[in-house]
Steps between C-alpha positions, in 0.01 A plus 500: 500500500695589811825685426779415767766773543855390401627645830269287683597178298875586563451542863325160536764328297780660706340389824455149378855452417633675807632814333532793713406822348623856605278802444711818512360764709381818360787750527443848628683808391770606731454847676747731353749677729404877504772701345636760747408863419806691382500831701688769349758698723366799682622839373507856630618428831572800712555567877532795743535559856212695670582578875129481573446144390825333400628368157244521222548263205278522193484331163298481175219256547467208275208442296219311668520215243860407614360282798678702762380425866758703691824697476798446719745788554860426624742759644877480425712463703275406794284246333187622656192430311171675463183333346215673300183375351454445120295838494770701645805677350671602813636367832606683816766401740325663786669675797403181702781303327756797529778501625523126466601388237576842339780729614502880485678664203572163334412477131246230410353376172180300444395228263151375437389142396138417389350181612207275379367177631758300300787727406694817560651750287853590466620774753451852377784746427596653837361833583729794538706520825315674785600540868332550842581868557369760763550831648834641610639528855417816692738794555686525821678771702236768421632855604313814516632863533322820568635757265256803571167585645326339210754233365620152611736298288499124497784257406514116514702186411307272262423135563738292294262221397300587195253210503644392160357794300651844434436780757326784326525742797404600850176636643559753787211580733462787752204579718423707821523292812185297543358651191526264212217672306749761406762263377708604190722285284789558275632241250882536441778300357766617725550443874397822640188737480415853611165596661428853485188710584462325831313657799747660750495352854359177386619135572524312167544122428682360197515166333670382176398199278723327253301394196506276197221367269390258771448754771660717755645424850502774757757588777399573847398876538742767619392802698619859483380853608482815287636792686450738702374314799223662713460479870195299463662239269799475732281420795349199305835324490453324172700181439879546509708305241818359690788374292561133533141402428354414844404683811768347704782647307608854592726671253609854442362484136129491628246706319269679732218731392676551156831555653408808734613524851284346775504532863253207577769217391831410633727295275763277667788359291461137422754269668574353150508693175158512298476207261621600168252516220602299201486752202527303172724660223294674226667264244298209646176684473233344258504641153193709448313467168223765490330319197457182694155575638327233285535125564814349354305251290217563248164346532487157363380501123217274572416568862157643544468551871237734664230282343192729536185290520142591535398285799224253545243749629443595137338162436205623713233729394516847644188697583446866409260540799765375735789709376271803461548541885884561426433741211514223244883453562639152540863500640719274291867588616486259810417210268822485295743219539832625413716199599604665823760712351318806363684803599438882488662526157242265327160656398187290442314626183130426483274553208127422423411332162119559571462862562113503496480258799826596707788735516819548686531771749849490647531152663128461520229373259212732436191301439277657227241265392382130506699277262856352468792699619832400340830630630864481413800538732870516473782559745790707365853422515787659680878447539416143644215368290353517160126593469258227569276345234173680429225333714128496402207439738132526468197507753134573482329799633140459604244752594 
C-alpha cells in the first residue's frame, strides 16, 4: 500500500483549483550591534617642563582589558594635542613644537582621553599647572677694581629677567689671562665678590653668571691687573678697557694697565660726552632665594623616566673564549638607553642574580663560567625624575 503525503495532496489540490501558496523564507537571526566598550576616565595625570625636551605629561595607564588603542593629551589653553600608544603612559611635547603653540612663562594644564576603536573616555582631571621656564638673563655692567697686589674686587648689575624661576645666586669666575685651567669660582647671593690670594703682576679675567634652577647665564668677561706692574708686563701692552664700550670712544675714564700711568698711549677727549651706562636701581634687582637650587616642581608621581634597559645584544650568546681576550670583561655601560635625558645626578645600578656565571665589575660584566647570566639594572632618581623601574635581562654564556 502506497502512502501519499498530506503535503503532497494539498499541493496538488491547490494547483488544481488555482490557489497560490506562499512559503515563508527561513528567517536568519539579526547580527547584534556591538556594545561600545565603556572606557573609564584616565587618572594620575601630571605634567612638568624639562628644558632638555619640552613638556612631559604622564598618567596612570589603564588595564589592558579596557580596550584602549591610544591616549590623546590636550594642552590648555593652546589646544595642542599629543598622541601616545596604548602601551605608553607618557607623551612629550618635544622642542620641535616649541615655541609654537606654547609661550614662555605661561601656565598650562593638560588632560588625557583614552580611545578605543568604538569609543572614548571622558577627559581626565587636568594636571597641575606648569610653565615653560628657563635660565635668567645675564648680569651687565661688570666692574673690576684692583685693591692690592693680591686682591681684585668685582661688582655687577644683575640681569632683570629671571626666566620665570627664582634666582638662587651668582657664580663669579676668575682666571689668569689665557689660563682657564686655573679658574676659580665663588657662589654669592649679593652683587659683589672679593678675590684674594691672587698672583701679583698678573692679568686676570672675570665673569659673573646669574643662576636659577634651570641654569646660569654668564656676562662677558672683564679684565683687570693686579699691581705692581713690571717693565716686562708694561711692554706687552695688554688690552685696555676704554669707557664707553668700544674702541672708537675716547674718554677720561679709561682703564689702562690697572689704572697706572702709561707713556705709550695718548687719550684725546671725545667730541661728545661718553654714553651714559644705565645703572638700574637696586630696588629693581631680582630677589635672591638661596634655597631655590632645586627645580620648582617635583617629579611627577607616576613618571618613570630614565628607563634603563638591557639592550638586544643580551639575546645573543657570549663566548668565554672571545671575551678572555679582554680579561673576561664585557662593557655594558654603552648599551643603556636612558630616554635621552640621563644626567650626571642619575646613577645606573647593576647587579647579578647569577653569581656563579657572571658578576658586575663597575660598569662591566665579568664572565665567570658557561651558563645563563641574569642581570638587573635601575636608574636612580634626582630632582627631576623618580627612579626607573627595575629591569631584568638574561643571556647565555658559552665556552
